[in-house]
Each structure stands twice: as structure tokens, then as C-alpha cells.
N, C-alpha and C positions, 0 to 999 in steps of 0.2 A: 584584116581584121585584129588578128589575133596582133599585129606593129602599134596599129592604134589602141588600143587595149594597155599595151605594155606601156606606152609613149604618156597615157592618163594616168596610169598605179602608180611611172618613175614621175610626175609633175605630184600628185598626192604624197609620195616618201619624201619628196625634197621639201615639199611644203610642211609637213607637219615633224621634220627635222630640222629644220631652219628657223622655227618661230620661237621653238624651246632656246635654242642656241642664240639668237638675238637679243631675245628678253632675258636670259640670262645676263649677258654682255653687260646690256644698262641697268642691268638690275642690281648688279655688284659693284659698278661705276664710283657710284657714290661713297663709299668703303675703297679707299683707297691706300693698301699697309704695303709699302714701298720698306718699310724699316721692318716688316716681319715680326711686330707684336702681337698676332690674333694667330688662333688656327682658322681652319676652314670651318668650320663649325659659328665657332666664335663672331667671326667676319658674315657669315651666313646670316644669324641670328639678327646682328647688329643691321645690315642690310635688310630685312623685312620690317625690323621697327623704323627706319628711314623712309623705307619705301610707303608704311601706312599713315607713315607724317604727312609725306609728300600728297595722297591720295585725299585726305581728311583736310586740311589746310593748304593746299598749292604753293608751297614755299620750296625751296631747295635747302637741302640739307646735307652737307658732303665730310666726310671725315679722313682727313689725309695724314698718313704717316711718314716719316721719311728719315735715313741712317742720320744726314746733316745736309739742313735747308740752304747752307750756304755755299755747297758742292753745285746748284744748280745758278747759283747767281753770281759767281767769279766776283763774290766778296761785296757787289754794288747793291745789295737790298736787305734790310732788317727784315725780323719776321713778319712783320705786318703786310709789309709790300711785298712778299714773298706771297703771302695766302692771299691777299687780292688779286697777284698778278695771277697766280695759279686758279683763282674762280673763274678770274675774265675769258682767260686765253682757252679754259678748257669750254668756254661756253655752256658756265651753269648760269643759274637765275631764272626765275618765272616771270613775265609782264615786261614792260617797258620798263621796270624801275632795275630789272634781275632781282627781285626781292629773294631772297636766299641767304646762304651761311656758312662759311667754312672752317672746319677746327681741323687748326695743323697742329701738328706734334713731331718735332724734331727731338731723336733722340743723342744723337752725341752731348750738343751744348746743354740741352733737358731745356731747350727750347719752346713753347707755346704761341699761338695766338687763335682767338675767335673774330673771325670777321665777319660781320653783319654790313646788307646791303638790303634798300629800297623799305618796303613795306615793312621787314620783316626787324628791321632796325628801330621799328616801332611798337613792336607785340616786343619784344626785346630788348629792352632801352636800357637805363646806365644800371636799375637797380636790377634789373634780369642779369645783366651779363654777369655782375662780381654774384650775383646770387648762385646762378649756375655753374660758373666756372670754379668756384671757391668750394663746393661740394666735391666737382669733379677730384680737382686736385687731390684731395686727399687721398684718393685712390691712388692718383698718378704718382704721389711721391714714393708711395708703396711699389711702385712697378705693377698693380693692378690694374691694366690696362681694359683689358674687357669689361672689366667692375665700372671702371672709371668712366669707358663710355657708355655701356650702359645706361647710368644713373645719369650720364649728360643728358641721352636721347628722351628717359625719361621725365626729368626737369626741364625740360623744352616743351614736352607737351603740355606741361601744366600750365606755362605761360601763353602758348599757341592758342590753347583752350580759352584761358581766361580773356584774351585778346579777340578770338572769335566770337564770344559772346557779348563782347561790347563793356565789359571789365578789365581792363588788363592792367596786371598787377604792377606796382611802384611803389614810392615812398610813401602817398598817402593813401596806399593800399596795398597790405604787405602779404606774402604769404604766411599763412600759418599753419606748422604743423604740426603733427601730431605732439613732440614733444614740449613745443608748446604749451599743447590745450593743455598736457598732461603738469606742467608747471604751473599754469592760471588754476588751474582744477587745486593743485596744492597749496599753493597760497590761498584759494578759496574758504578749503576745507581748515587752514590753519587760524585763519581773521575766525572762522566761525567759532572753532575751540578757547580762542584766546576771550572773545569775547562771552563766552558762554559762562566760564571763569571768572572773568570780572561780574556779572549778575549774579551766580552762585555766592561771591565772596561778599557782595555787596548787602544780598541777603540774609548770610551768618553775622554779618554784623550787627545789622539790626534787630536781631534776636537776642545779642547781649546785653540785657537790662540792667545788669550789676556794673557799676562803674569806679573805680577808685576815686578818694577826695582829694586833691592835689594841697589843698591846705586842710589847718589844723584847725580852723576856726566850723569848718563841716560840721566838726564833734563835741563841739561847744554848747552846751543847752543854751536856748536864746533866753538874753534877760539875765542872765547869772554873772555876766562882765560886766562893768560901766568904766567908760575911759575917761578921765577928768578934765585933761589937759592934752593940748598937740603941740607940736612947734616943728617946721620945715627949718634944715640948714642947709644955705648954698656953700659949697665945698669952693668946686674951683670950673673956670672953662677954659676948651680948647679949640680954635679956631684954624684951620687948613684952608687954602686956595690951591684951585690947579686951573692952566691957562688952560684956554681955549684953542685946540690946533686949528689953524689956519686951511678951510678947504682947498684941495687940488684937485685939478680937471685931467681924465685921460680920455683916450679916444683909442679904436682900434680898427682894423681892416682884413678884409678877406678877400678871397679870390675864388675864381671858377674854375669850371671843366667843362667837356662838352655837352651841350645842351641837351636834355633827353626828350626821344620822340622824333630826331632829325631823321630824315627819310636816305640821306646821302650814307656815303660808307663810313662803320665804326666800329668798334669793339673793343676787345681786352687781353691783353697779353703779358706775357711775363717767364719766368722759369721756371719749374716744379721737382 
């Protein structure tokens, strides 16, 4: 009987201790800091944000930092190919389209790439990837990696939330930030002040009834001056000619890039 009780207790102990370990490993694997850019607390905070985003929007999200990504590729891959390969080889992505994204940052060459796949490529289109990464790069350039990654996830949530509501952000539906709202508010206030000044000045000018008389005859008593004769003298004339220029035609051409909304692999990258 004692052996049976001890066995049950041992099984319960292993179950209780094993679950947190397994959950922790899975919980932290989406923040892979091989370059050592983050403290343990910063890594945990980022992992919590990612965990919430995954639960709410069912899209995979990974942040990967390495010292030099070329050491993993033998020089045979660019930043985009490395990010895509890492995402695929490690089994990331949800649903049949492997929906999700990975942000790769390589410290030595200061390379970065945000690779997006599946449905996430619709939620975070060309407009979204540019908006999100431009704001993130402002921090990465100053080596503020934790702040940059945290802001990256916050902006990512903004786009995933809009997509989840059926109103994804894009060129025809841009993000209106607080700074833009204040700018528009300032413009409106300025326009109101200018309009008010115009109205006041107009009212003021209408109240001034005493006006100067430019001609001397305004001051001559009517009927006191009689003109007996008048004569017009034609002195000279001057004629100029100007040639009419011939019209010329012009043409312009433009190019295009990856179309927004594609469900294939896409993304954006560069150096910071």
C-alpha cells in the first residue's frame, strides 16, 4: 500500500514539475536571442507579448537575433533566405499556409529582415511592413533593442487587430497616430484664427467712412469751373510682336514592386 501511494505521489510530482518546464521551453522559443542583445527579464517580457498575440490572432510570431547570420549559411544565403529558411526549418507557422512572421536581426553586419508568410502577409502588407519596421529601426540604430522589439510588437498588434476587424490598414486606410491628430488639430486651430482675423479686419474697414479724395475736383465747388474747349493730341505708337512657341509632347513611365495582399512569402529588410 505504501509503495502504491509513493508511486502515485511520484507520478504527480513529475507531472507538476514537467508541465511548467515544457510550457516554458515552448513559451520562450519564439524569442531566440543568440546574439545576447536582451536581458532575461526583457526576453520574458517580449515572450509574454508574443504569447498574447498568438492567442488572440492565431498567427505565429518569432524574434531571432544572431551574431552573424552568414556563419549559419556558409555565405550561400542572403538575409531574406536565412530568415525564411529558419522559419520553415524550425516548424513555425499556423494553418496550411504557415501564417506568421519572423524578425531576424544580425548584429555583426547590422542586417535585419522581417519575413512574412501566409495570411499574415495580408494583415501586414507592404504599407504595414514599412510602417512597422521604420519605427522599429529608429530604436535599433541606437542599439535600443528591447525598446525596438517591444515597439515592433505593439505596432504589429495594431495591424493584426485592424485585420481581425475586417478593416486592414493600407495606403487607402492609413494609421492615424496621436502626433498626426495633434498636427491636424493645430492646422484647424490656425485656420480658424486666420479666418477670424480676416472677418475682424473686414468689419473694421467697413466702419471707416472718412476716405481720402484722390482728385482735386472733389474739392471744387460744383458749377464754379467751366471748360470752354478741349483737344486730344495723338503723340506716338509702339507695336511689339511675340512668336508663339510650338507645343512639344512628353511621356513618362513608372514601375511596380510586389503587390500588397499576396499570401505567399514576403517581407522587408535592410541594414540598421
